[in-house]
Structure formats: C-alpha cells, structure tokens
C-alpha positions, -999 to +999 in steps of 0.1 A: -216+528-027-192+498-033-203+461-037-185+451-004-202+480+014-236+467+005-228+432+015-213+443+049-244+464+056-266+435+048-245+411+070-248+437+100-287+442+094-287+404+097-261+394+123-255+426+142-223+448+146-191+429+136-155+435+153-132+459+134-110+427+128-136+410+105-143+441+090-109+445+081-104+410+069-134+414+045-123+447+031-089+435+023-094+397+016-129+391+006-123+370-026-148+386-047-149+423-038-117+426-014-091+452-019-064+426-027-089+406-053-100+438-072-071+462-072-037+442-080-021+473-093-030+493-063-035+525-084-009+542-064-027+540-033+005+540-014+043+537-021+066+511-005+103+513+001+113+491-025+094+512-051+109+543-037+144+534-045+163+501-059+188+507-030+163+494-005+160+459-021+197+458-030+208+463+005+184+435+019+201+413-010+234+418+004+220+413+040+205+380+030+237+369+013+257+376+043+233+357+066+234+327+040+272+327+045+267+327+083+243+296+079+272+278+063+263+286+028+240+255+025+236+241-010+199+246-010+178+269+014+144+288+011+145+326+004+111+334+015+094+368+013+059+374+029+036+398+012+059+403-019+036+432-034+045+434-070+078+415-068+100+448-069+120+441-035+126+404-044+138+414-081+164+439-065+174+417-038+182+389-063+201+412-085+224+424-058+229+390-042+239+375-074+273+392-069+278+366-040+290+336-055+264+304-049+236+325-033+212+326-063+221+290-072+212+278-037+181+298-032+147+285-034+123+313-039+090+311-019+066+338-020+039+339+007+010+355-012-028+350-009-038+373-038-041+355-072-037+388-091-005+396-073+008+363-079+006+371-113+024+404-112+053+387-091+057+359-117+062+385-143+085+405-122+106+375-115+102+357-147+141+350-149+138+330-118+120+298-105+094+308-079+069+290-058+039+304-042+024+296-008-006+305+012+012+308+045+047+304+060+039+271+075+033+257+041+068+264+029+087+229+029+114+222+057+149+234+052+172+262+063+155+296+054+162+335+051+125+352+056+119+388+049+088+409+050+085+445+044+051+461+051+035+427+057+026+430+095+006+464+093-020+445+071-028+421+098-062+425+110-066+443+143-091+441+173-095+477+189-104+481+225-119+511+243-115+516+281-147+521+298-145+530+333-125+501+349-130+478+322-126+472+283-150+471+254-141+460+219-150+485+190-174+474+164-184+483+130-224+487+129-249+509+113-260+546+123-296+558+123-293+565+084-282+530+077-246+538+071-215+521+085-203+535+117-181+527+146-196+517+180-185+496+210-196+461+222-203+445+256-173+443+281-144+422+267-112+411+280-077+422+267-055+392+254-031+386+284-001+397+265-012+430+257+000+460+278-020+491+270-012+528+275-041+549+277-077+544+269-072+528+235-052+497+222-050+476+190-041+438+189-033+419+158-041+383+168-025+368+137+008+380+151+012+351+175+002+326+151+029+341+125+056+340+153+047+305+166+051+291+131+085+310+127+097+298+159+088+262+151+107+262+120+139+277+136+136+250+162+142+225+135+162+242+110+186+271+110+173+305+097+169+343+101+139+366+097+138+403+090+107+423+094+104+459+085+073+480+093+061+510+108+047+516+144+059+529+178+088+507+196+079+520+230+042+511+234+011+494+220-008+512+191-039+529+203-060+542+174-040+539+141-065+522+118-061+542+083-074+537+049-057+551+017-070+555-017-050+572-047-023+584-024-049+601-001-060+592+034-097+583+034-121+574+062-116+536+069-155+529+065-157+551+034-150+528+006-148+491+017-129+471-008-119+499-028-092+514-005-063+499+015-065+495+052-035+496+074-026+499+112+006+502+131+026+471+142+030+465+179+067+461+182+067+456+220+045+429+219+061+412+188+092+412+209+075+395+240+060+368+217+092+360+201+110+359+235+082+336+249+086+313+218+126+311+226+136+332+196+164+357+200+153+392+190+176+419+173+160+454+176+137+470+167+158+497+153+150+526+131+151+521+093+175+550+088+202+534+112+197+499+098+198+512+060+228+533+070+248+505+086+241+484+055+259+510+032+231+530+020+253+561+015+279+541-005+254+523-026+238+559-033+270+572-045+279+542-066+245+545-083+251+583-091+285+574-105+268+552-130+239+573-136+250+610-133+221+625-152+197+610-124+220+622-093+192+643-080+164+616-084+186+590-067+195+611-038+159+622-032+147+586-033+174+574-008+167+606+013+130+595+017+141+562+031+165+573+057+152+610+065+139+613+100+113+633+085+100+607+060+104+568+065+137+569+086+122+570+121+087+558+114+098+525+099+114+501+122+136+469+114+135+438+138+152+404+133+147+370+149+173+342+151+178+312+172+199+319+203+237+318+201+242+336+169+258+369+162+235+397+157+227+402+119+243+432+101+223+465+109+216+454+145 
C-alpha cells in the first residue's frame, strides 16, 4: 500500500467519504506523496503527442508564429504553455518557430507548472532559452499572449454524479467492509447549472470555468490566442471516464494512489459554452488529424524523411499515430479561443 493510500484511508476514517475531486487532487498534487511530486519522469506511464513525434511540436511552433504575425508581430509577447510536461513540446515549437524572423526574440516564455520536479526537467530541456515559471495563468504578467496546452485539461480534478431516480448524487471515495478504498455515492446533490448530462452519469471539472474566466479576462485587456489539445467527446459531456495508468498499463483508479496517473475526458461542449458566456470566439473543436493535416503534417513528415532516410519507417509510424483515426487522430480534439472579430486560426 502506498504512503498516500494510507493517509487517504486515515482521513476517510476520521472525516468520512471524500468526493472524487478531492481524491483526484490528493493523488496528483499532494506535495509529499502525490504523483507529480514523486514521479517526475513518469516512468513511461503514458506517452504524449510531443514525445511521439517532433512533427507535433514543430507544427504548433509554426502555428504560434503565424498567430504572432496576425497580432501585428509585437516586439514582446508572452508565449505560454500550460502543463509543459518535460518541456519537449516547447523545445520543438521554438526550434521550428525560429525560422520566422523576430519570433523567438520577441517571445517571453512562460511555463505554468505546479510540480517542482517537472520545473527542473523543463529548465534542462529549454536550457538554451530564458524561461519563467508560474503557478497559474493569472500570474503571467500583462501583455499580448499566445497560450498553448496539450493534455492539460484532462488532469483537472472532476466531480462525478450518478442519477438516482429523479435526482442526482455525487460519487465519493470511502471504505469497504475490509477497510479498503471503494467508490460509493453521497446524499442528493445538485448538478452545476451549465452541465447538460446524457444518461445517468456525468463528470464535471470545476476548474474549467476558473481557467476560462482568467483567459477571457486577459483577452479583454490584451490581444491573444489560445489553443488546447486534449481528448474527449465533442458532442456530449463525459460520463464515467476516470482512468489510471502506470507503466503504460491501465490500472484501477483506487489501486495505487500517488503512484499512478489519473485522467478523465474533457467536456468540450461545456468548455465551448463557458468560453461563449465569457465573450470569447471559439474555433472548433476539430479532430487532431484534421488540424495537423491542415497545418502540413504530411509535408513536414516527407521533409524529415528526406533528411533522415534511414529513419523513414520510424518517422512515418510516429506521425501516423498522431493522425490515424484508429489511434490519436480522432480521439484528440483541438479547440482555439480568440477575441471576436479575428480570422479563424490555421487548422480551423
């Protein structure tokens, strides 16, 4: 049993069952025994798109440079990545965007990262650049901004609700007869007003509204663009999608608190509604395969192969994973936010 599991069990014994959202927060962000505090290398628990192929980050670099020019090529702007992981995507992005004159000189790199261990890895991966770390988007200083996030929203803690007759109850984490962690349901609870459930289960990420409120506030004062890439349905709210991964294998979400990653699908319809209620123009969501293809994934792949013919099969397989409908191509969605009155960004 992990150290965090013991602490969670003791907390439940004293205080009673806790909502899934609190359990998820403790598992991921506990400063002593949480996943991001104890497993900075992730031990290959999962592989993200930037680590699958450099083409992913390079295309986002050209996307960012294009939008910087649309902003009027400001002399200084904030290039913000939310949840930068090991810094791979930002490194690839900057390498590609350096081909656009003035972009890297103008970019003030802001990495929004809570994990001290990951901050060290990011500093190492981006040692050729000046970077600044922040705990949240709201802390990034004022100014024009291009904000990018890949697999950031899926880590938001979720509340899970279960329909009981004509009402709803919130799912909780408690103890079974043997004293082990187990799922249960609490007393009747009201769904947040902006949630539109389909079926008898629904998941809600409360932090989604906080993030978009901060983003909209920034864009009301300064020009900017935001791009989020993540997984989840684009036609309904997620129902029961809480999952846990360790060493590349799916494990039970209650099995190893603090030693395995926890993730849940993103509610893209709710994300869009929140953005529109905050006065943002929303572009997408669109499937990742269409987005990357429109940005030139095929052309960049062929250029890489010409430069590295001995790695042709490896390069093709990696990019195919990003765009194939059977792999990441349809499950992952891309969505962008801008102020009203601007042209849709590339890929949309």
